[in-house]
C-alpha positions as CSV (number, residue, x, y, z in Angstrom):
1,M,-0.2,-0.2,0.2
2,S,1.3,3.3,-0.6
3,D,2.0,5.8,1.6
4,P,-0.8,8.1,2.6
5,T,-0.8,11.6,1.6
6,R,-0.9,14.0,4.8
7,I,-2.7,17.0,5.0
8,D,-2.0,19.7,7.7
9,T,-5.0,21.6,9.2
10,T,-6.3,23.4,12.2
11,V,-9.6,21.8,12.4
12,A,-10.6,18.3,10.8
13,I,-14.4,17.6,10.7
14,A,-15.6,13.8,10.2
15,G,-19.4,14.1,8.3
16,G,-20.9,16.3,5.8
17,G,-24.2,16.6,7.6
18,P,-25.4,19.8,8.7
19,A,-23.7,19.6,11.9
20,G,-20.6,19.3,10.5
21,V,-20.8,21.4,7.6
22,M,-22.2,24.1,9.3
23,L,-19.5,24.1,11.9
24,G,-16.8,24.0,9.3
25,V,-18.2,27.3,7.6
26,L,-18.5,28.9,10.9
27,L,-14.8,28.0,11.9
28,A,-14.0,29.3,8.5
29,R,-15.6,32.5,8.7
30,A,-13.5,33.1,11.8
31,G,-10.4,32.2,10.0
32,I,-9.7,29.1,11.2
33,D,-8.5,26.5,8.7
34,T,-10.7,23.8,8.2
35,I,-11.4,20.3,6.7
36,V,-14.8,18.7,6.1
37,L,-15.0,15.2,4.9
38,E,-18.0,14.1,3.2
39,K,-18.2,10.3,2.1
40,Y,-20.6,10.5,-0.6
41,P,-19.9,12.2,-4.0
42,D,-22.7,14.6,-3.4
43,F,-25.5,15.3,-1.0
44,F,-28.2,14.3,-2.7
45,R,-30.1,11.5,-1.1
46,D,-34.0,11.4,-0.1
47,F,-35.9,11.4,3.6
48,R,-33.2,13.1,5.3
49,G,-34.2,15.3,7.9
50,D,-35.4,18.6,6.2
51,T,-37.0,20.6,9.1
52,I,-35.4,23.9,9.5
53,H,-37.2,25.3,12.8
54,P,-37.7,29.2,13.7
55,S,-34.5,29.4,15.7
56,T,-32.2,27.8,13.5
57,L,-34.1,30.6,10.6
58,D,-32.8,33.3,13.2
59,L,-29.4,31.9,12.9
60,M,-29.3,32.4,8.9
61,A,-30.8,35.9,9.8
62,E,-28.0,36.9,12.1
63,L,-25.4,35.6,9.9
64,G,-27.1,37.6,7.1
65,W,-28.1,34.5,4.9
66,L,-31.7,34.4,5.8
67,D,-33.2,36.2,2.4
68,D,-31.1,33.7,0.3
69,F,-32.1,30.7,2.3
70,L,-35.6,31.3,1.7
71,K,-35.2,31.7,-2.1
72,L,-34.4,28.0,-1.7
73,P,-37.5,25.5,-2.7
74,H,-39.2,25.2,0.7
75,D,-42.7,24.7,2.7
76,E,-43.7,26.6,5.3
77,L,-45.4,25.2,8.5
78,R,-47.4,27.4,10.5
79,A,-49.4,25.4,12.4
80,A,-49.7,21.5,13.0
81,T,-52.6,19.2,13.6
82,A,-53.0,15.8,14.7
83,C,-56.0,13.5,13.7
84,I,-57.0,10.8,16.6
85,D,-59.4,8.5,16.0
86,G,-61.2,11.1,13.8
87,Q,-61.1,14.2,16.1
88,T,-58.6,16.7,14.9
89,I,-56.4,19.0,17.6
90,A,-54.1,21.3,17.5
91,L,-50.4,20.6,18.2
92,A,-48.7,23.8,17.7
93,D,-49.1,27.3,16.7
94,F,-45.8,29.0,15.7
95,T,-47.1,32.3,14.9
96,H,-47.2,33.4,18.5
97,L,-43.0,32.8,18.7
98,P,-40.7,35.8,19.1
99,T,-38.8,35.0,15.9
100,R,-38.3,36.3,12.6
101,C,-40.1,33.4,11.0
102,K,-43.0,32.1,12.7
103,F,-43.0,28.9,10.5
104,I,-41.0,25.5,10.3
105,A,-39.4,25.4,7.2
106,F,-39.2,22.1,5.1
107,T,-36.1,22.2,2.9
108,P,-34.5,19.1,1.2
109,Q,-31.6,18.5,3.2
110,W,-29.2,18.6,-0.2
111,D,-30.3,22.1,-0.8
112,L,-29.4,23.1,2.7
113,L,-26.1,21.3,2.5
114,N,-25.3,23.0,-1.0
115,F,-26.4,26.1,0.4
116,L,-24.0,26.0,3.4
117,A,-21.2,24.9,1.2
118,A,-21.3,27.7,-1.3
119,R,-21.3,29.9,1.8
120,G,-18.1,28.2,2.9
121,R,-16.6,28.6,-0.2
122,N,-16.4,32.4,-0.1
123,Y,-13.9,31.5,2.6
124,P,-10.0,30.4,1.5
125,T,-9.9,28.6,5.1
126,F,-13.0,26.4,4.3
127,H,-11.9,23.2,2.6
128,L,-14.6,20.1,1.8
129,M,-13.5,16.9,0.7
130,M,-16.3,14.9,-1.0
131,E,-15.6,11.1,-1.3
132,T,-13.6,11.3,1.6
133,S,-14.4,9.3,4.8
134,A,-12.7,8.8,8.4
135,T,-11.2,5.6,8.8
136,G,-9.6,6.2,12.4
137,L,-7.7,8.6,14.7
138,I,-4.1,9.4,15.2
139,E,-2.9,9.7,19.1
140,E,0.3,10.4,20.0
141,N,1.2,10.6,24.0
142,G,-3.0,10.6,24.6
143,T,-4.1,13.4,22.8
144,V,-5.6,13.2,19.2
145,V,-3.6,14.9,16.8
146,G,-5.5,14.1,13.4
147,M,-7.4,11.5,12.0
148,R,-6.8,8.7,9.0
149,A,-9.2,8.8,6.0
150,S,-9.8,7.2,2.7
151,G,-10.0,9.2,-0.6
152,K,-10.7,8.7,-4.2
153,D,-6.9,8.5,-4.5
154,G,-6.1,6.4,-1.6
155,P,-5.4,6.7,2.4
156,I,-4.8,10.2,3.6
157,E,-3.6,11.4,6.9
158,I,-4.7,14.7,8.2
159,R,-3.0,16.5,11.3
160,A,-5.3,18.7,13.4
161,A,-5.1,20.5,16.4
162,L,-8.7,19.5,16.6
163,V,-10.7,16.5,15.3
164,V,-14.3,16.8,15.5
165,G,-16.8,13.7,15.0
166,A,-19.9,14.9,13.2
167,D,-20.2,11.7,11.0
168,G,-23.8,10.5,12.5
169,R,-25.4,7.8,14.9
170,H,-22.9,5.4,13.4
171,S,-20.0,7.6,13.9
172,T,-16.7,5.9,13.0
173,I,-14.9,8.8,15.2
174,R,-16.9,8.0,18.2
175,D,-16.1,4.3,17.9
176,C,-12.4,5.0,17.5
177,S,-12.3,7.3,20.4
178,S,-13.6,4.3,23.4
179,F,-16.5,6.8,24.5
180,T,-19.1,4.6,26.2
181,V,-22.7,5.0,24.0
182,H,-25.8,4.8,26.2
183,D,-28.6,3.7,24.5
184,S,-32.1,5.0,25.9
185,G,-34.0,2.8,23.8
186,A,-36.4,3.7,21.2
187,P,-40.0,1.8,20.5
188,M,-40.7,2.4,17.1
189,D,-38.8,2.9,13.3
190,V,-39.9,4.7,10.9
191,L,-40.6,4.0,7.2
192,W,-40.3,6.8,4.5
193,M,-42.3,7.3,1.2
194,R,-44.0,9.6,-1.2
195,I,-47.6,9.2,-2.5
196,P,-48.9,11.5,-5.2
197,K,-51.1,14.6,-4.4
198,A,-54.2,14.9,-6.5
199,P,-55.6,18.3,-7.6
200,G,-58.2,19.6,-4.9
201,D,-56.6,17.6,-2.0
202,P,-57.6,19.1,1.5
203,E,-55.4,20.1,4.0
204,R,-54.7,17.2,5.8
205,A,-53.7,17.2,9.5
206,L,-49.7,16.3,9.9
207,G,-50.1,13.3,12.3
208,N,-52.8,10.6,11.9
209,L,-53.1,8.5,14.8
210,G,-55.6,5.7,15.4
211,R,-55.9,2.1,16.6
212,H,-54.3,0.7,13.3
213,G,-51.1,3.1,13.9
214,M,-49.6,6.2,13.1
215,L,-49.0,8.1,9.7
216,V,-47.4,11.4,9.2
217,M,-48.2,13.3,6.1
218,I,-46.4,16.5,5.1
219,D,-47.7,18.4,2.4
220,R,-44.6,19.1,-0.7
221,H,-46.8,20.4,-2.9
222,E,-46.4,17.9,-5.5
223,Y,-47.1,14.9,-3.4
224,W,-47.4,13.9,0.1
225,Q,-44.4,13.0,2.5
226,C,-45.3,10.2,4.3
227,A,-43.6,8.5,7.6
228,Y,-45.4,4.9,8.9
229,V,-44.6,4.4,12.2
230,I,-43.5,0.9,13.0
231,A,-43.0,-1.3,16.2
232,K,-39.0,-1.3,16.8
233,G,-37.6,-4.5,14.7
234,S,-40.8,-5.2,12.8
235,Y,-39.7,-4.0,9.6
236,A,-38.5,-7.3,8.2
237,T,-41.8,-9.1,9.4
238,L,-43.5,-6.4,7.3
239,K,-41.5,-7.0,4.3
240,A,-42.1,-10.7,4.3
241,E,-45.8,-9.9,4.2
242,G,-45.8,-8.1,1.0
243,I,-46.0,-4.6,-0.1
244,G,-49.8,-4.9,-0.1
245,A,-49.6,-5.1,3.7
246,L,-48.2,-1.8,3.9
247,Q,-50.4,-0.2,1.5
248,A,-53.2,-2.0,3.7
249,A,-51.8,-0.4,6.9
250,M,-51.8,2.9,5.7
251,V,-55.3,3.2,4.1
252,A,-56.4,1.7,7.5
253,I,-55.2,5.1,9.0
254,V,-56.0,7.3,6.5
255,P,-58.5,5.8,4.1
256,E,-58.7,8.9,1.9
257,I,-55.3,8.0,0.1
258,A,-56.7,4.2,-0.8
259,D,-56.7,5.4,-4.8
260,R,-53.2,6.5,-4.4
261,V,-51.4,4.1,-2.3
262,T,-50.6,1.7,-4.9
263,A,-48.0,4.0,-6.0
264,I,-45.9,2.4,-3.6
265,D,-45.8,-0.7,-5.5
266,D,-42.3,-2.0,-4.2
267,W,-40.3,-1.8,-1.4
268,S,-37.3,0.1,-3.3
269,K,-39.9,3.2,-3.1
270,V,-39.5,3.0,0.9
271,S,-36.9,4.1,2.7
272,F,-36.3,2.5,6.5
273,L,-35.1,4.8,9.2
274,E,-33.7,2.8,12.2
275,V,-34.8,5.2,15.4
276,R,-32.0,5.7,18.1
277,V,-31.9,7.7,20.9
278,D,-28.8,7.4,22.8
279,H,-25.8,9.6,24.0
280,V,-22.3,9.5,25.6
281,D,-21.7,11.0,28.7
282,R,-18.4,12.7,27.6
283,W,-18.0,14.4,24.1
284,H,-14.8,15.0,24.4
285,K,-10.9,14.3,25.4
286,P,-7.5,15.8,24.2
287,G,-7.8,16.8,20.8
288,L,-11.2,15.4,20.1
289,L,-15.0,16.5,20.2
290,C,-17.7,14.7,19.0
291,I,-21.2,16.8,18.0
292,G,-24.5,16.0,16.7
293,D,-25.7,12.5,16.2
294,A,-22.4,11.1,17.3
295,A,-22.5,12.8,20.7
296,H,-26.5,11.9,21.1
297,A,-28.9,10.7,18.5
298,M,-32.5,12.1,18.9
299,S,-35.9,10.7,18.1
300,P,-37.0,12.1,14.8
301,V,-40.1,13.1,16.3
302,G,-40.5,16.9,16.0
303,G,-37.8,17.0,13.2
304,V,-35.4,18.1,15.7
305,G,-32.3,16.7,14.5
306,I,-30.7,19.3,12.2
307,N,-31.2,22.2,14.7
């Protein structure tokens, strides 16, 4: 094997999700030389978190980015309701919040990440390395002094004053750090999919609950983005029953979608989200910091992950 390419920087961040890219931009904006690693060639992956909360929109405003951000394709949720056994109840009304934007913005995560990366490229101290993933830590005398990575052209050794693990709930950096992960347990997993939206569709409750389960429906103009909640560990059993079982379960909760749920005619159109709720007691040690899901994976309820 050839010797790894060596790169020196001040901060090296593993993970090009919202936490990693935003941190990279903020550090670069402060004049700190920063490298962000993203293992995929682009950010285009469906059914990742896309809820940008009012507090985060305030942050965008403080950075002078809000007007440009709101030009991105997005939907605005100003109030949320739930339908429980046919009765509609109010869950939240964001119009009373003491914020600039009194709504949650639904923005595809690839648009958010491309937006942040474009802001980062305005600074010579921001370096985004695509198709590059962290594979391990470099430690000397009990201090983390860098990380090992794998890129398009082979192994890389990145020396840094600080390494940040922002590589998600299955964090390689965290695993290499010997941090102890405490799993708080989660009773459910989630299946994400989309069904067509018909002209004249009425406004729907965000959450639909009944004796047959729970189905979240998010209005995305051209389609309904749906999240079907299943019992933890039951996905394999449901798949064995066939796609018709999933269709029937969704219709049992919201009968009005019976004429279009057949659009989900194959499991390739269903994305599985393993729900995890866990944390590490200690997020840091000399030369290393974990943030985001690498430090504390959260339930998707409320869409608070990005924020």
